C-alpha positions, -999 to +999 in steps of 0.1 A: +362+596-049+355+596-087+348+634-085+379+642-066+399+621-090+382+634-121+388+671-108+423+668-095+443+634-107+462+639-075+471+604-061+482+620-027+453+642-023+430+609-029+451+590-005+447+615+021+410+618+015+405+579+014+425+573+047+407+601+064+374+587+055+383+553+069+392+570+102+360+591+104+337+564+095+350+541+124+336+566+153+302+568+135+295+532+135+282+528+168+255+553+163+240+526+141+238+502+170+229+529+196+198+544+179+179+511+171+186+498+206+173+529+225+141+529+199+133+494+210+135+502+244+109+531+241+130+562+235+116+587+212+131+591+178+143+626+184+159+616+219+175+585+203+190+603+174+204+630+197+219+606+218+234+588+186+248+619+176+262+629+211+280+596+211+295+601+176+308+636+186+323+620+218+341+592+196+352+614+168+369+636+197+385+607+213+396+593+179+413+627+170+428+628+205+440+593+206+450+594+168+472+624+174+490+606+201+500+577+176+510+602+148+477+599+127+471+631+111+435+640+099 
C-alpha cells in the first residue's frame, strides 16, 4: 500500500486496492486450516497443498459469483 500511495497519491485507487484485498483474503483463509489438518491426518505435503489451492480457487470463484449478485465489484 505504501508503494502504491507513493507512486500514485490516488485515494480512489488506494481505496479500491484495499477493499479488493480484503475480499480476496477471505476466501484464502480456509486453506490455512485445511493444509495443517490434512498433514496431521497423514496426507503428503504436495497433496495437502494441492487440496488447499483447489479449495482456494473454488472459494475465489464462489466469492466472485456471489459478490457480483450483491453488487460487489472486484
